[in-house]
Structure formats: C-alpha cells, structure tokens
C-alpha positions as CSV (number, residue, x, y, z in Angstrom):
1,M,4.3,-13.4,1.8
2,D,3.8,-12.5,-1.8
3,I,5.1,-8.5,-2.9
4,R,1.4,-7.6,-3.3
5,Q,0.2,-8.9,0.1
6,L,3.0,-7.0,1.7
7,F,2.2,-3.8,-0.2
8,A,-1.6,-4.6,0.6
9,L,-0.9,-5.1,4.3
10,N,1.2,-2.0,4.9
11,L,-1.0,0.2,2.3
12,R,-4.0,-0.6,4.6
13,R,-2.0,-0.1,8.0
14,L,-0.6,3.4,6.8
15,R,-3.8,4.6,5.4
16,R,-5.5,3.7,8.9
17,E,-2.9,5.2,10.8
18,A,-3.2,8.4,8.9
19,G,-7.2,8.2,9.6
20,L,-7.8,8.2,6.1
21,S,-10.8,6.5,4.1
22,Q,-10.4,4.6,1.0
23,E,-12.2,7.2,-0.6
24,S,-10.7,10.3,0.6
25,L,-7.1,8.6,-0.3
26,A,-8.0,7.7,-3.4
27,H,-9.7,11.2,-4.3
28,D,-6.5,12.8,-2.9
29,A,-4.3,10.5,-5.4
30,G,-6.7,11.2,-8.4
31,I,-7.1,7.3,-8.5
32,D,-10.4,5.3,-8.1
33,R,-11.6,4.0,-4.9
34,A,-12.1,0.6,-6.0
35,Y,-8.5,0.6,-7.6
36,V,-7.4,1.4,-3.8
37,S,-9.5,-1.3,-2.4
38,R,-8.0,-3.9,-4.9
39,L,-4.5,-2.7,-4.1
40,E,-5.3,-3.0,-0.1
41,R,-6.6,-6.6,-1.0
42,G,-3.6,-7.5,-2.9
43,V,-5.4,-8.3,-6.0
44,T,-3.6,-5.9,-8.5
45,Y,-0.2,-4.7,-9.0
46,V,0.6,-0.9,-8.3
47,G,2.6,1.3,-10.9
48,L,5.5,3.4,-9.5
49,E,3.8,6.6,-9.9
50,I,1.0,5.3,-7.5
51,I,3.5,4.3,-5.2
52,G,5.0,7.9,-5.3
53,K,1.5,9.6,-5.1
54,L,0.5,7.4,-2.2
55,S,3.8,7.9,-0.1
56,D,3.7,11.6,-0.7
57,L,-0.1,11.6,0.8
58,L,0.6,9.4,3.5
59,K,4.0,11.1,4.6
60,V,6.0,7.9,4.1
61,T,9.0,6.8,1.8
62,P,8.0,4.4,-1.0
63,I,10.2,2.0,1.0
64,E,7.5,1.4,3.7
65,F,5.2,-0.3,1.6
66,F,7.5,-3.2,1.0
67,Q,9.1,-3.5,4.8
68,P,8.2,-6.2,7.0
69,P,5.0,-5.6,9.0
70,P,5.9,-4.3,12.7
71,K,5.7,-7.1,15.4
72,R,3.2,-6.4,17.6
73,L,4.5,-6.3,21.6
74,K,2.9,-8.8,23.8
75,K,1.2,-8.0,26.7
76,K,2.8,-9.8,29.9
77,T,0.3,-11.6,32.1
C-alpha cells in the first residue's frame, strides 16, 4: 500500500471515529473540504503543517496516520 493510500485510509477512519464530517474537519483545520476529500481518496500528498492540524483536531499523534490499519476481529461461528 502506498503512503498516500495508507494516510487516506487512516484519515477517513479517524475522522469517522471522531464523528466529524469532511466539511466540519476542513472548517476547523482552516482548509478546503475538497482538499480533505482528495486526501481521503489518496490522490494528493499532505504537508506536515496539515498533518499537525489534523492530528490536533482528531486528538491523535501524527504517527497514527501512518500505522497499518487495525485488523478486524472475525466472529466465531
């Protein structure tokens, strides 16, 4: 998985876990909603300043955007 896709996957997951829309996250970070959408689709690179803003807003450390996604527990049948 390329680093943009890894960032995108984690940003989308963390934003949803925080209960935020793309629009509200973008507004609070002072960036455009379309930019958040591009980040979540992995079509653009993110700068360090934006990583810092997003991690502050989502109350996570910057490294969490680059961690492998958590493995889902399988249900026993």
